[in-house]
N, C-alpha and C positions, 0 to 999 in steps of 0.2 A: 799560452801560459804553460801548458803541460810540457811542450818541447823545450821551452826556455828553462823550466825547472829541472828537467832531466839533464840539461847541460851542467847543472850543479851537482848531479848525482841522483841516486835513487832513494834517498832517505825519506822523501815526501811522497813516494809513489803510492803508498796505501791510502793516504788522505786524498790524493788526487783521484784515485780509483773510486772512492766513495762519493766524491763530488760528481764524477761523471755518471755514476749510477743514479744519483739524485736527478741530474739533468735529464737522463734518458727517461725517467719516470714522469717528468713534469713538462718537458718541451712539447709544444703543439706541432712542430714540424717533425714528421716521422723520419725524414732523412737525417736531420740533425740528431734526433734521438738515437737513431741507429748508429751513427758515427760515435756518439758518446758511449754506447755499449762496447763497441770494438776498442775504443781507446781505454775504457775501463779495464778490459782484459789485459791490455799491454801494461797498464799501471800495476795491476795486481801481480803479474809475472815478475816485474822488476822488484816488487816488494816481497817476493817469495811466497805469496798467498795463492798457490796454484788452484786450490779448490774454488776460491772466489773468481779467479780468472776463468776457470772452466765453466762456471755457472753463467758468467757474463757472455762468454763466447757461445754457449749453447742457446741462450736467449737471442743473441744476434743472428744465429743460424736460423732459428725458428721464424723470426721476423723478416728475414731476407727473402723468404719464400713469396711474400706478397709485394716485394719491392723490385727494383731494377736489377739486371744482371751485374751491374757494377757493384751494387751493394752485396750481392752474393759473393763476389770475390773478396770484398772487405771482411765479410763474416768468415769466410774460409781462412783468411789470413789471421784473424783473431783466434780461430780454432787451432791453427798451426802453432801460434805462439803459446797458447795455453796448454796444448796437448802433447806436442812433440817432445819437449824436454822430459815430460813425465812418462813418456812411453805408452800413452794410451792410444794404441794404434787402431783398435777396432773403432773407437769414436772418431779418430782423425780420418780414417778411411771413409766413414759415413759423412762426416762434415765437409769433406772435399770431393764428394762423388761427382759433382757437376763442374768442377774447376776447369778441367781441360777444355770442355766445350765452351764455357763462358770466356776463357782466355783466348781461344781461337777466334771467337766472334769479336772480341775487343781488338785483337791484332795489335798493331803498332800504337794504338791509343791507350794500351794498358798502362796503368799507373804502377809505381813501385810496390804499393800494397798488394796489388793483384799478383805481382811477381812473387811476393812472399807466399801467397796462397799456392802458386804452382810449385814452389820449393817444398812445401809441406806435402803436396800430392806426390812429388817425386820420391820423397823419403819414405812415405808409407807404402808406396808400390814396391820400392826396392826391398824394404825390410820384410814385407809379406810375400815376396817372391812372385809378384804379379808379372806376367809377361809383357804388360804394357809399360813397365818402368822405363825401358830405353826410349820409347816414343815420348814419354812425359819429359824426360830429361832433354831430349832434342828440342822440344817446344820451349823449355826454359832457356836453353842456350840460344835459340833463334830469336826469342823476344828480348832476352837480356844477355847479349854477348858479354864476356868477362870484362871487357874494357869499358862497358857502359856505366855511367854514374847512376847509382840507385839511392843516393843520399844516405841517411842513416840505416836504411834497409839493407844496404850492400853487405854490411858486416853480419847482420842476422841471416841473410840468405847464405853467405859463405859458411856460417856455422851449421846451418841446417843440412846443407848438401855435402859437407866435408866427407862424411863416411862413404859417399858413393861416387866421388870424382877424384881425378888425379891431383896430387899436391900442387902442381903448377897452376891448375885452374883455380884452386883456392887462393893461391898467392896473387894471381891476377885480379881476383875479386877484391882482395884486401887493398890492392894498389889503387883501385878505382872507387874506394869507399868515400865516406863523408869527409867534407873539408873542415867540419867543426872540430874543435880540439878540447871541448869541455869534458868534464868527468864522466858524464853518461856515455858520450861517444867513445871515450877511451875504454870504458868497461866493455862495451859491445865489441870493440876491435880486439881487445886482449882475450876475450872469450874464444874468438876464432883463431887468433894468432898464436897463442901459447901452445895449443895442441899441434898446430902445423909445424912450428919451429922445433918443438921437442921431438916430434916423430921424424923430422928431417935430420935430426942430430946436429943442428947448427948451434953448438954450445956457446960460441962467442955472441951470437945474436940473442940467445936465450937469456943470458945472465941479466942484462938490463931490464928485460921484460919481467923476469921474476921479481926484481926489486920494485919495479913500478906497480905490478899487480898487488903486491903485499902492502905497499904504501897506500894504494888507492882503495883497497877493499873496504876497510872500516869507514873512513870518512865519506865514501861514495855510497854507502849502504848496500854494498855488493859482496857479502861474505863468500858467495860461491867462487868469486875470483881468487881468493886466497887458497881455496881447496884445489882449484884447477892448477894454481901455481905449485902446490905441494905435489900434485900428480906429475906435473911436468918435470919437477926436480927428481921425482922417482924414476922417470924414464931416463934421465941423465945418469943417475946412480946405476941403473941396470946396464947402461952402455959401458960403464966403467967396471963391470963385473961384480958390482956390489948388490947382488940380487936380493939378499935378505933385507938389506937396508932399504932397497927400493920398495919392497912389499910393505915394510913397516911404515914408510912414509905415505905411500900412494893408496893403499887399501883403505885406511881410515878416511882419507880425503874423498874417495869414491863413495864410501858409506855415508859420509856427511852430506854429499850432494843428493843421494837417494833420500835421506831423512828429510831434507828440505823440500822435497817434491820433485827433484830432477832425477827420477829413477833411470831414465834412458841415458842421460848425460853421464851419470856415474857408471852405469854398466858398460856403456860403449867405451869410455876412457879406460876402464879396467881391462876390457878386451884388448885395447891397443897396447897397454902396458904388458899384459901377459904374453902377447905375441912376440915380445922381445926377450922373454926369459926362457931358459933351458934347464934350469936346475929342478930337483925334485920338489922343492918347496912351492913351486908354482902349480903342481898338479891339482891339489885340492881347491885352491882358489879358482883355477880355470874351470873345473867341473861345476862349481857353484855359479860362476859367471855365466856359463852356457845355459844353466837352468834358469837363471834370472832373466836373461835375454829372451829365452823361449817363453817364459811366463808373461813377459810384456808384449809378446807378439812380434818381436824383432827376430824373425826366424833366419834371415840372411846372416846377421851377425852371430847368432847362436851356432849356425851351421859352420861358419868360418872358424869359430873357437874350437868346435869339436873336430874339425878337419885337422887343425894344427895339433890338437892333443893326440889324434891317431897317428899323425906323421912322426910325433915325438915318442910314440910308444907308451903314452900315458893311459 
């Protein structure tokens, strides 16, 4: 019922999350109760209720310690969904600490949810400068080649790892995504596709994506999609030399994402935009952006912003 409802959009996600929490508290089967906790986290993220999602994921992580390794991967996937967009990297690092060992043990039997857990581990190791980040990414690529179908998880994995992989890899993951065409699937795809296409500078392809994202955002219960579209249009304006207009449109969009609970999404997109600006108006936002990323624990992104500032003499 949850996945069918998501195909109509995310407007009922909060109510579904509450139902899953109730199920988790009342089911006699511990495995089913644990699955309800992990799905509750997903529901609350779709509803923009990140605090509730993080509490559900934390409970799933605690309970997984007494369950199977497979349930440990599901708990880490829930933590990835609940924590990555918010930039809570200390918690994400702790919640995914055993993921690589569990995934290696599962091997080719690993499910798409487990692959989402690996993606979260890849992101946190990359952003915190851990030397194990390349090995984690190699494991993800080995278990989930870019052409492998991951169902609805393919778009989410593509979004999570976009900051640390080449654009063509993200493109291939999008091409192998879900076959469903409902509103929820479209939201998930557009969240990954809009940044990719904007940063590639493919304006002909971007235009219909902007239209669709703005049409879909309100009825699908996904306001973040409209803000990501505003940011993408800001990148287009920057490429046209209209840097002041780009900042005027994109910076409030990034701030809105932050206010909704997606601090890392907003800060990372802001960094991607500022990397394409050269005028003096970008200096102060770039300094604030680097500080914001550093505060979140996204040290790799913060260092990249500061390196570009130094190269530009800011």
